[in-house]
C-alpha positions as CSV (number, residue, x, y, z in Angstrom):
1,M,56.6,122.6,162.7
2,A,59.9,121.3,161.2
3,W,62.3,123.9,159.7
4,H,61.4,123.1,156.1
5,G,57.8,124.1,156.7
6,E,58.8,127.6,158.0
7,P,59.8,130.6,156.0
8,L,63.4,130.4,154.6
9,V,65.7,132.9,152.9
10,G,67.3,131.9,149.6
11,F,70.6,133.6,148.7
12,D,72.6,133.5,145.4
13,L,75.3,135.4,143.7
14,E,76.3,135.6,140.0
15,T,79.9,136.7,139.7
16,T,82.9,137.4,137.5
17,G,84.6,134.1,138.1
18,T,84.9,130.9,140.0
19,D,87.5,131.8,142.7
20,P,85.6,133.1,145.6
21,L,88.6,135.0,146.9
22,E,89.2,136.9,143.7
23,A,85.8,137.0,141.9
24,R,83.5,140.0,142.3
25,I,79.7,140.2,142.7
26,V,77.7,141.0,139.5
27,T,74.2,140.2,140.6
28,A,72.7,139.0,143.9
29,A,69.4,138.0,145.3
30,V,68.0,137.4,148.8
31,V,64.5,136.0,148.7
32,Q,62.4,135.1,151.6
33,V,60.2,132.1,150.5
34,G,57.1,130.9,152.3
35,E,55.8,127.4,152.1
36,R,55.1,127.9,148.4
37,D,55.8,131.4,147.0
38,P,58.4,134.2,147.5
39,L,57.3,136.6,150.2
40,E,60.0,139.2,150.0
41,L,62.7,139.9,147.4
42,R,65.9,142.0,147.3
43,F,67.9,142.1,144.0
44,W,71.2,143.9,143.2
45,L,73.1,144.6,140.1
46,A,76.7,145.7,140.8
47,D,79.4,147.4,138.9
48,P,82.2,145.1,140.0
49,G,84.9,147.5,139.0
50,V,86.7,144.9,136.9
51,H,86.1,143.4,133.4
52,I,83.5,140.6,133.4
53,P,85.0,137.8,131.3
54,E,83.0,136.7,128.3
55,Q,82.6,133.2,129.7
56,A,81.0,134.6,132.8
57,S,78.7,136.9,130.9
58,A,77.6,134.0,128.7
59,I,76.4,132.2,131.9
60,H,74.6,135.0,133.7
61,G,73.9,137.4,130.8
62,I,75.5,140.5,132.3
63,S,78.1,142.3,130.2
64,S,80.8,144.6,131.5
65,E,79.1,147.5,129.7
66,R,75.7,146.8,131.3
67,A,77.2,146.4,134.7
68,A,79.1,149.7,134.4
69,T,76.1,151.6,133.1
70,E,73.3,150.1,135.3
71,G,75.1,148.6,138.2
72,R,75.6,150.2,141.6
73,P,79.0,150.6,143.3
74,A,80.3,147.3,144.5
75,P,80.9,148.5,148.2
76,E,77.3,149.6,148.5
77,V,76.0,146.3,147.1
78,A,78.2,144.2,149.3
79,D,77.2,146.2,152.4
80,E,73.5,145.9,151.7
81,I,73.7,142.2,151.0
82,A,75.5,141.6,154.3
83,R,73.1,143.8,156.2
84,T,70.1,142.0,154.7
85,L,71.5,138.5,155.4
86,C,72.5,139.4,159.0
87,G,69.1,140.9,159.6
88,H,67.5,137.5,158.8
89,W,70.0,135.6,161.0
90,Q,69.3,138.0,163.8
91,R,65.6,137.1,163.5
92,G,66.4,133.4,163.5
93,I,65.6,132.7,159.9
94,P,67.9,130.2,158.2
95,V,69.7,131.3,154.9
96,V,69.7,128.7,152.2
97,A,72.5,128.9,149.6
98,Y,73.5,126.2,147.1
99,N,77.2,125.7,147.5
100,A,77.2,128.2,150.4
101,A,80.9,128.0,150.9
102,F,81.4,129.8,147.5
103,D,78.7,132.5,147.8
104,L,79.4,133.4,151.5
105,T,83.1,133.3,151.1
106,L,82.9,135.6,148.1
107,L,80.7,138.0,150.0
108,A,83.1,137.9,152.9
109,A,86.0,138.6,150.6
110,E,84.2,141.6,149.1
111,L,83.5,143.0,152.5
112,R,87.2,142.7,153.4
113,R,88.2,144.2,150.0
114,H,86.2,147.3,150.6
115,D,87.1,147.7,154.3
116,L,83.5,147.0,155.4
117,P,82.4,145.2,158.6
118,S,82.6,141.4,158.4
119,L,79.5,139.2,158.7
120,S,80.6,138.2,162.2
121,D,81.1,141.8,163.2
122,R,77.5,142.6,162.1
123,L,76.4,139.8,164.4
124,D,78.2,141.1,167.4
125,G,81.0,138.7,167.0
126,R,79.1,135.4,166.8
127,S,79.5,133.0,163.9
128,I,77.1,133.3,160.9
129,G,74.1,131.1,160.6
130,P,72.1,129.0,160.5
131,V,73.0,128.2,156.9
132,I,71.4,125.4,155.0
133,D,73.3,124.2,151.9
134,P,71.4,121.7,149.8
135,Y,74.7,120.9,147.9
136,T,76.5,119.8,151.1
137,I,73.4,118.0,152.5
138,D,72.7,116.1,149.3
139,R,76.3,114.9,149.0
140,A,76.1,113.6,152.6
141,V,72.8,111.9,152.6
142,D,72.9,110.4,149.1
143,R,76.7,110.0,148.8
144,F,76.8,107.3,146.1
145,R,74.3,108.6,143.7
146,K,75.8,109.0,140.2
147,G,75.6,112.1,138.1
148,K,76.2,115.8,138.4
149,R,75.4,117.8,141.6
150,T,74.7,121.1,139.9
151,L,71.7,123.0,141.1
152,Q,69.9,122.1,137.8
153,A,70.7,118.4,138.2
154,V,69.8,118.3,141.9
155,S,66.5,120.2,141.2
156,A,65.6,117.6,138.6
157,E,66.5,114.8,141.1
158,Y,64.2,116.2,143.7
159,G,61.4,117.2,141.3
160,T,61.6,120.9,142.0
161,P,61.2,123.5,139.2
162,L,64.2,125.6,138.1
163,D,63.3,128.2,135.5
164,G,66.1,130.5,134.3
165,A,69.2,128.8,135.8
166,H,72.1,131.2,136.6
167,D,69.6,134.0,137.3
168,A,70.3,135.0,140.9
169,I,66.6,135.2,141.8
170,A,65.7,131.9,140.2
171,D,68.6,130.1,141.7
172,A,67.9,131.5,145.2
173,V,64.3,130.3,145.1
174,A,65.4,127.0,143.6
175,A,67.8,126.4,146.5
176,V,65.0,126.8,149.0
177,R,62.8,124.4,147.0
178,V,65.5,121.8,146.9
179,A,66.2,122.2,150.6
180,R,62.6,121.5,151.4
181,A,62.5,118.5,149.0
182,L,65.6,117.1,150.6
183,A,64.0,117.3,154.1
184,R,60.8,115.6,152.8
185,R,62.8,112.7,151.3
186,H,65.3,112.3,154.1
187,P,63.7,112.3,157.6
188,Q,67.1,112.4,159.3
189,V,67.5,115.9,157.8
190,A,64.0,117.1,158.6
191,K,64.2,116.2,162.3
192,L,67.2,118.4,163.0
193,D,66.6,122.0,164.0
194,P,68.4,124.6,161.9
195,E,71.3,125.0,164.4
196,E,71.8,121.3,164.6
197,L,71.7,121.0,160.8
198,H,74.2,123.8,160.5
199,Q,76.7,121.9,162.7
200,H,76.1,118.6,160.9
201,Q,77.0,120.4,157.6
202,V,80.2,121.7,159.1
203,R,81.2,118.1,159.8
204,W,79.8,116.7,156.5
205,Y,81.7,119.3,154.4
206,A,84.9,118.7,156.3
207,Q,84.7,115.0,155.7
208,W,83.9,115.5,152.0
209,A,86.9,117.9,151.6
210,Q,89.2,115.5,153.4
211,D,88.1,112.6,151.2
212,F,88.4,114.6,148.1
213,Q,91.9,115.8,149.0
214,E,93.0,112.2,149.6
215,F,91.5,111.2,146.3
216,L,93.5,113.9,144.4
217,R,96.7,112.9,146.2
218,R,96.2,109.3,145.3
219,K,95.7,110.4,141.7
220,G,99.1,112.1,141.7
221,T,98.4,115.7,142.9
222,A,100.7,115.4,145.9
223,D,100.3,119.0,147.0
224,A,96.5,119.1,146.7
225,S,94.9,121.0,149.5
226,I,91.2,121.4,150.0
227,D,89.9,123.9,152.5
228,T,87.7,121.9,155.0
229,S,85.9,124.9,156.5
230,W,82.2,125.6,155.9
231,P,80.3,127.9,155.4
232,L,83.2,130.3,155.2
233,R,86.6,129.4,153.8
234,D,89.8,130.9,154.9
235,L,90.2,134.5,153.6
236,T,94.0,134.7,154.3
237,P,95.0,134.5,150.6
238,A,92.4,137.1,149.7
239,T,93.8,140.3,148.0
240,R,92.4,143.7,148.3
């Protein structure tokens, strides 16, 4: 059976901001999804240890006060998320994350910030994966489609339901549903095994990043620099 007919694990973070090297985890979900329905769910609410900006709270609905009162310590949450994801990878189950380079880089930065073992360390030194990122795949296989590429927009494009956008659980499940719909529409994606698809995404993302960087420079941003690495960006600028 092709990968999209097997159980997949959806992963999503809701955070304090949009910079994965500086933002902190607020909520997280890791959901194992069968062919139709969720099979297993882990959800976390963290106390990020910093103020949650109002614009972020307006998106995911978690205030600083609620996070401080109900949330668990950030190091515990980051450690458990990493342990859960690596457990699935060790069992050979792909992790699906929409815009994976954001969520996985942010998680990696949190692990580093709290002096916790990295994702690679937890996998005995090997690279993470396989990761399936519908955002990266959709941009590669339907490059010239007009319109937004948000999870909501792409869910609508592929006819998959998304109820409660910007809820970590809903977004994690929606990412899996979009990944499956992508594979059904695009046979060249379905025929790859998860490891092959992972490596294709590495190349697709690098090509997109290079093209986008050249576009920005043509538009006058001479010093534009877009990280070409996927699914983890360079953590060098990250602060503790």
